[in-house]
N, CA, C and O atoms as a GROMACS GRO file, in nm:
protein
  552
    1MET      N    1 -21.214 -16.591  -7.920
    1MET     CA    2 -21.037 -16.667  -7.862
    1MET      C    3 -20.978 -16.540  -7.766
    1MET      O    4 -20.984 -16.429  -7.818
    2SER      N    5 -20.931 -16.548  -7.651
    2SER     CA    6 -20.942 -16.478  -7.556
    2SER      C    7 -20.825 -16.342  -7.607
    2SER      O    8 -20.841 -16.367  -7.727
    3ASP      N    9 -20.745 -16.248  -7.609
    3ASP     CA   10 -20.663 -16.196  -7.666
    3ASP      C   11 -20.529 -16.176  -7.531
    3ASP      O   12 -20.429 -16.104  -7.529
    4PHE      N   13 -20.566 -16.245  -7.461
    4PHE     CA   14 -20.517 -16.221  -7.297
    4PHE      C   15 -20.393 -16.344  -7.302
    4PHE      O   16 -20.446 -16.455  -7.301
    5GLN      N   17 -20.233 -16.349  -7.306
    5GLN     CA   18 -20.167 -16.466  -7.306
    5GLN      C   19 -20.131 -16.428  -7.100
    5GLN      O   20 -20.161 -16.334  -7.026
    6TYR      N   21 -20.059 -16.551  -7.083
    6TYR     CA   22 -20.030 -16.565  -6.933
    6TYR      C   23 -19.896 -16.507  -6.925
    6TYR      O   24 -19.808 -16.580  -6.971
    7SER      N   25 -19.856 -16.386  -6.874
    7SER     CA   26 -19.752 -16.312  -6.872
    7SER      C   27 -19.680 -16.341  -6.688
    7SER      O   28 -19.760 -16.301  -6.604
    8THR      N   29 -19.568 -16.392  -6.637
    8THR     CA   30 -19.507 -16.403  -6.507
    8THR      C   31 -19.531 -16.287  -6.453
    8THR      O   32 -19.500 -16.183  -6.513
    9GLY      N   33 -19.598 -16.286  -6.316
    9GLY     CA   34 -19.605 -16.137  -6.279
    9GLY      C   35 -19.653 -16.048  -6.303
    9GLY      O   36 -19.634 -15.949  -6.234
   10VAL      N   37 -19.756 -16.043  -6.438
   10VAL     CA   38 -19.852 -15.971  -6.521
   10VAL      C   39 -19.976 -15.964  -6.459
   10VAL      O   40 -20.031 -15.895  -6.373
   11CYS      N   41 -20.018 -16.112  -6.568
   11CYS     CA   42 -20.145 -16.160  -6.616
   11CYS      C   43 -20.137 -16.268  -6.583
   11CYS      O   44 -20.029 -16.325  -6.602
   12ASN      N   45 -20.215 -16.321  -6.540
   12ASN     CA   46 -20.262 -16.503  -6.483
   12ASN      C   47 -20.397 -16.490  -6.506
   12ASN      O   48 -20.447 -16.586  -6.448
   13ILE      N   49 -20.518 -16.400  -6.577
   13ILE     CA   50 -20.625 -16.464  -6.583
   13ILE      C   51 -20.682 -16.379  -6.721
   13ILE      O   52 -20.644 -16.267  -6.753
   14GLY      N   53 -20.789 -16.467  -6.799
   14GLY     CA   54 -20.844 -16.395  -6.953
   14GLY      C   55 -20.970 -16.300  -6.887
   14GLY      O   56 -20.984 -16.244  -6.779
   15GLU      N   57 -21.057 -16.314  -7.017
   15GLU     CA   58 -21.153 -16.202  -6.999
   15GLU      C   59 -21.253 -16.262  -6.870
   15GLU      O   60 -21.276 -16.200  -6.767
   16ALA      N   61 -21.309 -16.408  -6.907
   16ALA     CA   62 -21.390 -16.468  -6.827
   16ALA      C   63 -21.376 -16.485  -6.692
   16ALA      O   64 -21.472 -16.526  -6.626
   17GLU      N   65 -21.281 -16.462  -6.644
   17GLU     CA   66 -21.217 -16.441  -6.535
   17GLU      C   67 -21.185 -16.327  -6.456
   17GLU      O   68 -21.162 -16.319  -6.336
   18ILE      N   69 -21.189 -16.218  -6.566
   18ILE     CA   70 -21.119 -16.099  -6.514
   18ILE      C   71 -21.334 -16.011  -6.483
   18ILE      O   72 -21.366 -15.933  -6.393
   19ALA      N   73 -21.432 -16.072  -6.603
   19ALA     CA   74 -21.535 -16.044  -6.563
   19ALA      C   75 -21.568 -16.074  -6.433
   19ALA      O   76 -21.601 -15.986  -6.353
   20GLN      N   77 -21.561 -16.211  -6.400
   20GLN     CA   78 -21.590 -16.283  -6.300
   20GLN      C   79 -21.542 -16.221  -6.161
   20GLN      O   80 -21.617 -16.234  -6.064
   21ARG      N   81 -21.425 -16.154  -6.148
   21ARG     CA   82 -21.356 -16.050  -6.029
   21ARG      C   83 -21.433 -15.953  -6.078
   21ARG      O   84 -21.509 -15.960  -5.982
   22ARG      N   85 -21.480 -15.869  -6.143
   22ARG     CA   86 -21.550 -15.759  -6.150
   22ARG      C   87 -21.679 -15.768  -6.096
   22ARG      O   88 -21.719 -15.667  -6.038
   23ARG      N   89 -21.767 -15.881  -6.103
   23ARG     CA   90 -21.847 -15.887  -6.036
   23ARG      C   91 -21.876 -15.929  -5.919
   23ARG      O   92 -21.991 -15.916  -5.876
   24ILE      N   93 -21.760 -15.996  -5.832
   24ILE     CA   94 -21.698 -15.976  -5.693
   24ILE      C   95 -21.738 -15.876  -5.639
   24ILE      O   96 -21.807 -15.864  -5.538
   25GLY      N   97 -21.678 -15.772  -5.736
   25GLY     CA   98 -21.617 -15.645  -5.653
   25GLY      C   99 -21.755 -15.552  -5.646
   25GLY      O  100 -21.801 -15.475  -5.560
   26TYR      N  101 -21.815 -15.610  -5.822
   26TYR     CA  102 -21.956 -15.510  -5.759
   26TYR      C  103 -22.032 -15.563  -5.601
   26TYR      O  104 -22.056 -15.490  -5.505
   27LEU      N  105 -22.051 -15.668  -5.611
   27LEU     CA  106 -22.106 -15.740  -5.496
   27LEU      C  107 -22.061 -15.716  -5.360
   27LEU      O  108 -22.110 -15.729  -5.248
   28GLY      N  109 -21.930 -15.671  -5.419
   28GLY     CA  110 -21.875 -15.657  -5.258
   28GLY      C  111 -21.920 -15.489  -5.222
   28GLY      O  112 -21.950 -15.464  -5.105
   29LEU      N  113 -21.923 -15.377  -5.325
   29LEU     CA  114 -21.907 -15.211  -5.318
   29LEU      C  115 -22.064 -15.230  -5.263
   29LEU      O  116 -22.101 -15.150  -5.176
   30GLY      N  117 -22.179 -15.355  -5.321
   30GLY     CA  118 -22.309 -15.328  -5.286
   30GLY      C  119 -22.358 -15.375  -5.133
   30GLY      O  120 -22.449 -15.322  -5.070
   31LEU      N  121 -22.280 -15.482  -5.091
   31LEU     CA  122 -22.302 -15.492  -4.934
   31LEU      C  123 -22.202 -15.390  -4.851
   31LEU      O  124 -22.209 -15.366  -4.730
   32THR      N  125 -22.111 -15.338  -4.944
   32THR     CA  126 -22.012 -15.228  -4.799
   32THR      C  127 -22.181 -15.109  -4.811
   32THR      O  128 -22.249 -15.045  -4.730
   33ILE      N  129 -22.182 -15.133  -4.952
   33ILE     CA  130 -22.308 -14.965  -4.927
   33ILE      C  131 -22.443 -14.999  -4.857
   33ILE      O  132 -22.517 -14.904  -4.832
   34VAL      N  133 -22.490 -15.152  -4.815
   34VAL     CA  134 -22.555 -15.172  -4.737
   34VAL      C  135 -22.557 -15.159  -4.603
   34VAL      O  136 -22.642 -15.121  -4.523
   35PHE      N  137 -22.401 -15.215  -4.592
   35PHE     CA  138 -22.380 -15.212  -4.462
   35PHE      C  139 -22.383 -15.088  -4.391
   35PHE      O  140 -22.453 -15.062  -4.294
   36PHE      N  141 -22.283 -14.999  -4.461
   36PHE     CA  142 -22.288 -14.831  -4.475
   36PHE      C  143 -22.428 -14.799  -4.378
   36PHE      O  144 -22.436 -14.766  -4.260
   37MET      N  145 -22.558 -14.831  -4.506
   37MET     CA  146 -22.653 -14.747  -4.447
   37MET      C  147 -22.737 -14.796  -4.323
   37MET      O  148 -22.809 -14.717  -4.262
   38VAL      N  149 -22.722 -14.989  -4.270
   38VAL     CA  150 -22.794 -15.018  -4.196
   38VAL      C  151 -22.695 -14.981  -4.090
   38VAL      O  152 -22.750 -14.915  -4.001
   39TYR      N  153 -22.544 -15.005  -4.065
   39TYR     CA  154 -22.480 -14.942  -4.047
   39TYR      C  155 -22.545 -14.800  -3.953
   39TYR      O  156 -22.573 -14.805  -3.833
   40LEU      N  157 -22.555 -14.720  -4.010
   40LEU     CA  158 -22.600 -14.520  -3.977
   40LEU      C  159 -22.731 -14.574  -3.870
   40LEU      O  160 -22.766 -14.583  -3.752
   41GLY      N  161 -22.784 -14.611  -4.052
   41GLY     CA  162 -22.976 -14.630  -3.928
   41GLY      C  163 -22.997 -14.665  -3.758
   41GLY      O  164 -23.094 -14.625  -3.693
   42LEU      N  165 -22.887 -14.748  -3.702
   42LEU     CA  166 -22.860 -14.841  -3.619
   42LEU      C  167 -22.828 -14.746  -3.515
   42LEU      O  168 -22.912 -14.730  -3.426
   43ILE      N  169 -22.706 -14.672  -3.510
   43ILE     CA  170 -22.662 -14.608  -3.460
   43ILE      C  171 -22.750 -14.470  -3.418
   43ILE      O  172 -22.744 -14.393  -3.322
   44TYR      N  173 -22.830 -14.478  -3.533
   44TYR     CA  174 -22.940 -14.353  -3.521
   44TYR      C  175 -23.072 -14.370  -3.458
   44TYR      O  176 -23.131 -14.275  -3.406
   45SER      N  177 -23.129 -14.509  -3.464
   45SER     CA  178 -23.266 -14.536  -3.409
   45SER      C  179 -23.217 -14.610  -3.254
   45SER      O  180 -23.261 -14.579  -3.143
   46VAL      N  181 -23.122 -14.706  -3.283
   46VAL     CA  182 -23.093 -14.769  -3.122
   46VAL      C  183 -22.991 -14.776  -3.025
   46VAL      O  184 -22.975 -14.840  -2.921
   47GLU      N  185 -22.925 -14.686  -3.091
   47GLU     CA  186 -22.796 -14.587  -3.037
   47GLU      C  187 -22.627 -14.694  -3.072
   47GLU      O  188 -22.526 -14.670  -3.007
   48LEU      N  189 -22.630 -14.798  -3.176
   48LEU     CA  190 -22.549 -14.874  -3.161
   48LEU      C  191 -22.435 -14.843  -3.162
   48LEU      O  192 -22.391 -14.747  -3.225
   49ASN      N  193 -22.366 -14.923  -3.086
   49ASN     CA  194 -22.184 -14.885  -3.007
   49ASN      C  195 -22.132 -14.835  -3.204
   49ASN      O  196 -22.168 -14.897  -3.303
   50PRO      N  197 -22.086 -14.771  -3.203
   50PRO     CA  198 -22.023 -14.715  -3.344
   50PRO      C  199 -21.869 -14.798  -3.374
   50PRO      O  200 -21.803 -14.776  -3.475
   51LEU      N  201 -21.833 -14.880  -3.283
   51LEU     CA  202 -21.701 -15.002  -3.262
   51LEU      C  203 -21.793 -15.097  -3.367
   51LEU      O  204 -21.711 -15.177  -3.415
   52PHE      N  205 -21.878 -15.115  -3.405
   52PHE     CA  206 -21.960 -15.200  -3.505
   52PHE      C  207 -21.892 -15.185  -3.665
   52PHE      O  208 -21.883 -15.265  -3.758
   53GLY      N  209 -21.856 -15.061  -3.649
   53GLY     CA  210 -21.815 -15.019  -3.808
   53GLY      C  211 -21.697 -15.041  -3.842
   53GLY      O  212 -21.647 -14.955  -3.914
   54VAL      N  213 -21.612 -15.164  -3.802
   54VAL     CA  214 -21.537 -15.216  -3.782
   54VAL      C  215 -21.567 -15.344  -3.911
   54VAL      O  216 -21.509 -15.369  -4.017
   55LEU      N  217 -21.673 -15.398  -3.849
   55LEU     CA  218 -21.730 -15.484  -3.949
   55LEU      C  219 -21.695 -15.468  -4.090
   55LEU      O  220 -21.632 -15.550  -4.156
   56VAL      N  221 -21.746 -15.342  -4.136
   56VAL     CA  222 -21.754 -15.336  -4.235
   56VAL      C  223 -21.575 -15.347  -4.367
   56VAL      O  224 -21.557 -15.312  -4.483
   57PHE      N  225 -21.524 -15.383  -4.310
   57PHE     CA  226 -21.405 -15.410  -4.358
   57PHE      C  227 -21.418 -15.564  -4.426
   57PHE      O  228 -21.328 -15.602  -4.501
   58ILE      N  229 -21.528 -15.647  -4.398
   58ILE     CA  230 -21.534 -15.767  -4.441
   58ILE      C  231 -21.610 -15.734  -4.619
   58ILE      O  232 -21.550 -15.784  -4.714
   59PRO      N  233 -21.707 -15.670  -4.639
   59PRO     CA  234 -21.724 -15.649  -4.766
   59PRO      C  235 -21.664 -15.534  -4.850
   59PRO      O  236 -21.666 -15.512  -4.972
   60ALA      N  237 -21.616 -15.477  -4.760
   60ALA     CA  238 -21.530 -15.344  -4.780
   60ALA      C  239 -21.348 -15.460  -4.889
   60ALA      O  240 -21.261 -15.425  -4.969
   61GLU      N  241 -21.378 -15.572  -4.828
   61GLU     CA  242 -21.197 -15.630  -4.886
   61GLU      C  243 -21.296 -15.730  -5.010
   61GLU      O  244 -21.227 -15.783  -5.097
   62VAL      N  245 -21.378 -15.743  -5.014
   62VAL     CA  246 -21.438 -15.835  -5.100
   62VAL      C  247 -21.437 -15.706  -5.212
   62VAL      O  248 -21.372 -15.721  -5.315
   63PHE      N  249 -21.520 -15.566  -5.183
   63PHE     CA  250 -21.500 -15.510  -5.302
   63PHE      C  251 -21.362 -15.452  -5.382
   63PHE      O  252 -21.342 -15.431  -5.501
   64THR      N  253 -21.288 -15.437  -5.277
   64THR     CA  254 -21.130 -15.353  -5.358
   64THR      C  255 -21.079 -15.500  -5.388
   64THR      O  256 -21.013 -15.503  -5.492
   65VAL      N  257 -21.089 -15.603  -5.336
   65VAL     CA  258 -21.014 -15.740  -5.382
   65VAL      C  259 -21.044 -15.764  -5.503
   65VAL      O  260 -20.944 -15.758  -5.574
   66GLY      N  261 -21.171 -15.798  -5.577
   66GLY     CA  262 -21.272 -15.795  -5.656
   66GLY      C  263 -21.213 -15.706  -5.801
   66GLY      O  264 -21.170 -15.735  -5.913
   67PHE      N  265 -21.242 -15.578  -5.721
   67PHE     CA  266 -21.181 -15.462  -5.852
   67PHE      C  267 -21.029 -15.466  -5.866
   67PHE      O  268 -21.006 -15.462  -5.987
   68LEU      N  269 -20.919 -15.471  -5.799
   68LEU     CA  270 -20.809 -15.475  -5.761
   68LEU      C  271 -20.774 -15.564  -5.861
   68LEU      O  272 -20.732 -15.515  -5.966
   69GLN      N  273 -20.785 -15.699  -5.851
   69GLN     CA  274 -20.798 -15.838  -5.963
   69GLN      C  275 -20.853 -15.801  -6.060
   69GLN      O  276 -20.775 -15.817  -6.154
   70ALA      N  277 -20.955 -15.756  -6.096
   70ALA     CA  278 -20.991 -15.753  -6.236
   70ALA      C  279 -20.887 -15.611  -6.315
   70ALA      O  280 -20.853 -15.609  -6.433
   71LYS      N  281 -20.856 -15.510  -6.215
   71LYS     CA  282 -20.770 -15.356  -6.310
   71LYS      C  283 -20.656 -15.464  -6.345
   71LYS      O  284 -20.615 -15.491  -6.458
   72LYS      N  285 -20.617 -15.515  -6.235
   72LYS     CA  286 -20.480 -15.584  -6.232
   72LYS      C  287 -20.438 -15.691  -6.330
   72LYS      O  288 -20.324 -15.731  -6.354
   73LYS      N  289 -20.587 -15.739  -6.397
   73LYS     CA  290 -20.594 -15.904  -6.516
   73LYS      C  291 -20.479 -16.003  -6.373
   73LYS      O  292 -20.365 -16.019  -6.416
   74PHE      N  293 -20.492 -16.039  -6.286
   74PHE     CA  294 -20.458 -16.060  -6.206
   74PHE      C  295 -20.496 -16.147  -6.098
   74PHE      O  296 -20.528 -16.089  -5.995
   75CYS      N  297 -20.504 -16.294  -6.097
   75CYS     CA  298 -20.570 -16.387  -5.948
   75CYS      C  299 -20.484 -16.373  -5.861
   75CYS      O  300 -20.365 -16.397  -5.882
   76ALA      N  301 -20.535 -16.329  -5.743
   76ALA     CA  302 -20.404 -16.304  -5.646
   76ALA      C  303 -20.399 -16.508  -5.579
   76ALA      O  304 -20.299 -16.568  -5.538
   77ALA      N  305 -20.510 -16.550  -5.588
   77ALA     CA  306 -20.520 -16.670  -5.517
   77ALA      C  307 -20.424 -16.788  -5.595
   77ALA      O  308 -20.350 -16.877  -5.554
   78TYR      N  309 -20.470 -16.734  -5.748
   78TYR     CA  310 -20.381 -16.830  -5.893
   78TYR      C  311 -20.247 -16.763  -5.852
   78TYR      O  312 -20.168 -16.857  -5.858
   79GLY      N  313 -20.184 -16.661  -5.816
   79GLY     CA  314 -20.071 -16.621  -5.797
   79GLY      C  315 -20.020 -16.703  -5.714
   79GLY      O  316 -19.910 -16.748  -5.744
   80LEU      N  317 -20.084 -16.747  -5.585
   80LEU     CA  318 -20.034 -16.779  -5.445
   80LEU      C  319 -20.029 -16.952  -5.477
   80LEU      O  320 -19.936 -17.012  -5.423
   81THR      N  321 -20.120 -17.028  -5.559
   81THR     CA  322 -20.088 -17.108  -5.601
   81THR      C  323 -20.053 -17.186  -5.723
   81THR      O  324 -20.089 -17.298  -5.758
   82HIS      N  325 -19.970 -17.096  -5.782
   82HIS     CA  326 -19.859 -17.103  -5.901
   82HIS      C  327 -19.992 -17.212  -6.006
   82HIS      O  328 -19.987 -17.334  -6.017
   83ARG      N  329 -20.107 -17.112  -6.074
   83ARG     CA  330 -20.197 -17.140  -6.164
   83ARG      C  331 -20.256 -17.066  -6.256
   83ARG      O  332 -20.208 -16.953  -6.247
   84GLN      N  333 -20.321 -17.069  -6.326
   84GLN     CA  334 -20.334 -16.912  -6.447
   84GLN      C  335 -20.464 -16.991  -6.538
   84GLN      O  336 -20.473 -17.106  -6.580
   85ASN      N  337 -20.549 -16.887  -6.547
   85ASN     CA  338 -20.650 -16.926  -6.683
   85ASN      C  339 -20.681 -16.839  -6.751
   85ASN      O  340 -20.789 -16.783  -6.738
   86VAL      N  341 -20.581 -16.802  -6.854
   86VAL     CA  342 -20.614 -16.644  -6.950
   86VAL      C  343 -20.703 -16.733  -7.014
   86VAL      O  344 -20.808 -16.670  -7.008
   87ALA      N  345 -20.730 -16.848  -7.076
   87ALA     CA  346 -20.797 -16.866  -7.235
   87ALA      C  347 -20.931 -17.004  -7.197
   87ALA      O  348 -21.022 -17.037  -7.272
   88SER      N  349 -20.897 -17.066  -7.052
   88SER     CA  350 -21.003 -17.196  -7.078
   88SER      C  351 -21.086 -17.093  -6.995
   88SER      O  352 -21.063 -16.986  -6.939
   89PRO      N  353 -21.232 -17.205  -7.019
   89PRO     CA  354 -21.346 -17.212  -6.933
   89PRO      C  355 -21.318 -17.113  -6.727
   89PRO      O  356 -21.232 -17.112  -6.638
   90LEU      N  357 -21.423 -17.063  -6.748
   90LEU     CA  358 -21.430 -16.984  -6.597
   90LEU      C  359 -21.394 -17.157  -6.511
   90LEU      O  360 -21.418 -17.276  -6.527
   91GLY      N  361 -21.322 -17.062  -6.416
   91GLY     CA  362 -21.256 -17.175  -6.302
   91GLY      C  363 -21.195 -17.303  -6.341
   91GLY      O  364 -21.206 -17.409  -6.279
   92VAL      N  365 -21.128 -17.284  -6.454
   92VAL     CA  366 -21.030 -17.417  -6.507
   92VAL      C  367 -20.917 -17.347  -6.540
   92VAL      O  368 -20.892 -17.267  -6.630
   93THR      N  369 -20.829 -17.411  -6.412
   93THR     CA  370 -20.678 -17.397  -6.448
   93THR      C  371 -20.568 -17.430  -6.513
   93THR      O  372 -20.586 -17.506  -6.609
   94LEU      N  373 -20.463 -17.399  -6.493
   94LEU     CA  374 -20.344 -17.474  -6.551
   94LEU      C  375 -20.212 -17.424  -6.467
   94LEU      O  376 -20.159 -17.313  -6.473
   95LYS      N  377 -20.176 -17.526  -6.396
   95LYS     CA  378 -20.053 -17.542  -6.314
   95LYS      C  379 -19.933 -17.480  -6.410
   95LYS      O  380 -19.899 -17.495  -6.528
   96ILE      N  381 -19.885 -17.399  -6.294
   96ILE     CA  382 -19.792 -17.313  -6.369
   96ILE      C  383 -19.613 -17.402  -6.356
   96ILE      O  384 -19.547 -17.382  -6.255
   97GLU      N  385 -19.579 -17.457  -6.425
   97GLU     CA  386 -19.474 -17.546  -6.373
   97GLU      C  387 -19.360 -17.474  -6.371
   97GLU      O  388 -19.292 -17.511  -6.276
   98ASP      N  389 -19.292 -17.359  -6.453
   98ASP     CA  390 -19.160 -17.298  -6.442
   98ASP      C  391 -19.164 -17.232  -6.291
   98ASP      O  392 -19.244 -17.156  -6.236
   99LYS      N  393 -19.051 -17.291  -6.252
   99LYS     CA  394 -19.065 -17.256  -6.122
   99LYS      C  395 -18.936 -17.092  -6.077
   99LYS      O  396 -18.880 -17.045  -5.979
  100ALA      N  397 -18.946 -17.073  -6.181
  100ALA     CA  398 -18.894 -16.917  -6.167
  100ALA      C  399 -19.019 -16.774  -6.173
  100ALA      O  400 -19.027 -16.664  -6.120
  101SER      N  401 -19.096 -16.848  -6.261
  101SER     CA  402 -19.231 -16.765  -6.246
  101SER      C  403 -19.295 -16.777  -6.116
  101SER      O  404 -19.340 -16.670  -6.077
  102HIS      N  405 -19.313 -16.878  -6.036
  102HIS     CA  406 -19.388 -16.905  -5.863
  102HIS      C  407 -19.342 -16.777  -5.783
  102HIS      O  408 -19.433 -16.719  -5.723
  103LYS      N  409 -19.176 -16.709  -5.770
  103LYS     CA  410 -19.186 -16.600  -5.716
  103LYS      C  411 -19.256 -16.438  -5.757
  103LYS      O  412 -19.294 -16.349  -5.680
  104LYS      N  413 -19.256 -16.443  -5.897
  104LYS     CA  414 -19.309 -16.304  -5.949
  104LYS      C  415 -19.436 -16.341  -5.945
  104LYS      O  416 -19.486 -16.228  -5.948
  105ASP      N  417 -19.523 -16.411  -5.941
  105ASP     CA  418 -19.636 -16.430  -5.934
  105ASP      C  419 -19.679 -16.397  -5.824
  105ASP      O  420 -19.780 -16.330  -5.808
  106ARG      N  421 -19.601 -16.444  -5.725
  106ARG     CA  422 -19.652 -16.492  -5.573
  106ARG      C  423 -19.637 -16.381  -5.485
  106ARG      O  424 -19.697 -16.379  -5.377
  107ASN      N  425 -19.526 -16.243  -5.537
  107ASN     CA  426 -19.502 -16.127  -5.497
  107ASN      C  427 -19.613 -16.053  -5.560
  107ASN      O  428 -19.673 -15.979  -5.482
  108LYS      N  429 -19.650 -16.054  -5.668
  108LYS     CA  430 -19.812 -15.974  -5.696
  108LYS      C  431 -19.901 -16.012  -5.667
  108LYS      O  432 -19.993 -15.935  -5.638
  109ALA      N  433 -19.914 -16.154  -5.663
  109ALA     CA  434 -20.061 -16.189  -5.545
  109ALA      C  435 -20.015 -16.107  -5.422
  109ALA      O  436 -20.043 -15.994  -5.460
  110PHE      N  437 -19.973 -16.097  -5.324
  110PHE     CA  438 -19.909 -16.042  -5.166
  110PHE      C  439 -19.949 -15.881  -5.193
  110PHE      O  440 -20.010 -15.816  -5.108
  111LEU      N  441 -19.901 -15.818  -5.339
  111LEU     CA  442 -19.905 -15.714  -5.378
  111LEU      C  443 -20.036 -15.662  -5.357
  111LEU      O  444 -20.080 -15.588  -5.269
  112ILE      N  445 -20.093 -15.718  -5.462
  112ILE     CA  446 -20.253 -15.731  -5.453
  112ILE      C  447 -20.372 -15.734  -5.320
  112ILE      O  448 -20.474 -15.666  -5.305
  113ILE      N  449 -20.303 -15.858  -5.222
  113ILE     CA  450 -20.361 -15.841  -5.125
  113ILE      C  451 -20.320 -15.739  -4.992
  113ILE      O  452 -20.378 -15.732  -4.883
  114ILE      N  453 -20.228 -15.680  -5.026
  114ILE     CA  454 -20.196 -15.568  -4.918
  114ILE      C  455 -20.207 -15.442  -4.958
  114ILE      O  456 -20.155 -15.354  -4.890
  115GLN      N  457 -20.295 -15.404  -5.104
  115GLN     CA  458 -20.329 -15.310  -5.134
  115GLN      C  459 -20.477 -15.324  -5.123
  115GLN      O  460 -20.526 -15.219  -5.083
  116SER      N  461 -20.552 -15.403  -5.140
  116SER     CA  462 -20.683 -15.443  -5.101
  116SER      C  463 -20.700 -15.405  -4.924
  116SER      O  464 -20.773 -15.321  -4.873
  117ILE      N  465 -20.616 -15.487  -4.869
  117ILE     CA  466 -20.617 -15.418  -4.757
  117ILE      C  467 -20.627 -15.300  -4.655
  117ILE      O  468 -20.687 -15.272  -4.552
  118ILE      N  469 -20.506 -15.229  -4.769
  118ILE     CA  470 -20.518 -15.105  -4.718
  118ILE      C  471 -20.620 -15.023  -4.798
  118ILE      O  472 -20.659 -14.924  -4.736
  119TYR      N  473 -20.669 -15.038  -4.911
  119TYR     CA  474 -20.761 -15.012  -4.887
  119TYR      C  475 -20.953 -15.007  -4.835
  119TYR      O  476 -21.037 -14.922  -4.805
  120ALA      N  477 -20.944 -15.147  -4.851
  120ALA     CA  478 -21.069 -15.169  -4.710
  120ALA      C  479 -21.040 -15.100  -4.595
  120ALA      O  480 -21.133 -15.070  -4.519
  121GLY      N  481 -20.927 -15.070  -4.570
  121GLY     CA  482 -20.853 -15.036  -4.402
  121GLY      C  483 -20.918 -14.870  -4.413
  121GLY      O  484 -20.980 -14.830  -4.315
  122ILE      N  485 -20.901 -14.779  -4.533
  122ILE     CA  486 -20.922 -14.707  -4.531
  122ILE      C  487 -21.065 -14.656  -4.564
  122ILE      O  488 -21.099 -14.539  -4.545
  123ILE      N  489 -21.152 -14.757  -4.618
  123ILE     CA  490 -21.329 -14.734  -4.617
  123ILE      C  491 -21.367 -14.780  -4.438
  123ILE      O  492 -21.462 -14.738  -4.373
  124THR      N  493 -21.271 -14.866  -4.397
  124THR     CA  494 -21.359 -14.845  -4.266
  124THR      C  495 -21.323 -14.730  -4.171
  124THR      O  496 -21.404 -14.667  -4.103
  125ILE      N  497 -21.187 -14.709  -4.176
  125ILE     CA  498 -21.209 -14.619  -4.091
  125ILE      C  499 -21.286 -14.477  -4.138
  125ILE      O  500 -21.282 -14.383  -4.059
  126ILE      N  501 -21.357 -14.459  -4.267
  126ILE     CA  502 -21.389 -14.328  -4.314
  126ILE      C  503 -21.566 -14.394  -4.239
  126ILE      O  504 -21.629 -14.304  -4.184
  127VAL      N  505 -21.634 -14.530  -4.238
  127VAL     CA  506 -21.705 -14.550  -4.219
  127VAL      C  507 -21.739 -14.552  -4.037
  127VAL      O  508 -21.848 -14.541  -3.980
  128SER      N  509 -21.606 -14.568  -3.982
  128SER     CA  510 -21.633 -14.576  -3.877
  128SER      C  511 -21.599 -14.448  -3.811
  128SER      O  512 -21.592 -14.458  -3.689
  129LEU      N  513 -21.574 -14.323  -3.862
  129LEU     CA  514 -21.579 -14.183  -3.845
  129LEU      C  515 -21.734 -14.116  -3.867
  129LEU      O  516 -21.787 -14.014  -3.823
  130PHE      N  517 -21.784 -14.235  -3.965
  130PHE     CA  518 -21.939 -14.156  -3.976
  130PHE      C  519 -22.005 -14.198  -3.907
  130PHE      O  520 -22.115 -14.145  -3.897
  131GLY      N  521 -21.974 -14.320  -3.818
  131GLY     CA  522 -22.077 -14.342  -3.740
  131GLY      C  523 -22.046 -14.300  -3.588
  131GLY      O  524 -22.128 -14.278  -3.499
  132LEU      N  525 -21.914 -14.294  -3.581
  132LEU     CA  526 -21.851 -14.212  -3.450
  132LEU      C  527 -21.932 -14.096  -3.449
  132LEU      O  528 -22.000 -14.085  -3.347
  133ILE      N  529 -21.943 -14.005  -3.534
  133ILE     CA  530 -21.953 -13.823  -3.566
  133ILE      C  531 -22.122 -13.837  -3.519
  133ILE      O  532 -22.160 -13.768  -3.424
  134LEU      N  533 -22.237 -13.943  -3.602
  134LEU     CA  534 -22.322 -13.970  -3.602
  134LEU      C  535 -22.397 -13.982  -3.441
  134LEU      O  536 -22.489 -13.924  -3.384
  135TYR      N  537 -22.308 -14.086  -3.406
  135TYR     CA  538 -22.332 -14.103  -3.255
  135TYR      C  539 -22.328 -14.036  -3.170
  135TYR      O  540 -22.383 -14.072  -3.066
  136GLN      N  541 -22.253 -13.895  -3.177
  136GLN     CA  542 -22.247 -13.771  -3.102
  136GLN      C  543 -22.320 -13.706  -3.070
  136GLN      O  544 -22.332 -13.652  -2.961
  137PHE      N  545 -22.397 -13.699  -3.184
  137PHE     CA  546 -22.523 -13.605  -3.223
  137PHE      C  547 -22.670 -13.697  -3.219
  137PHE      O  548 -22.789 -13.664  -3.219
  138SER      N  549 -22.621 -13.785  -3.216
  138SER     CA  550 -22.811 -13.887  -3.176
  138SER      C  551 -22.841 -13.868  -3.015
  138SER      O  552 -22.943 -13.916  -2.965
   0.00000   0.00000   0.00000
């Protein structure tokens, strides 16, 4: 039995969903690291244009949104679609009928999305700067 309860704008996923978000975060982290290594390798070996560093935003977004959702115990997609799953099997959601809850959930979802975009943007800038520095010295 899960110790989690749905709480408007605070918690809309339980243990199984949190673990899933964490796995997605680790997948995104792994892809971000692999991209970074390949990106630097290609800059060094074939003088790849450093602007390709902006592509790291995609795996970095997966990384940051996965971990933010796990940490906050809140799924942004569920928040935007008025759903929750704190006690059902993974992927089974319940519709939230309370109209007053919709706005709080939507605001929390947007906050998570904005935070993940900012964090992924910072990662992208750092990776691109490394690429530019390596490009200048290769």
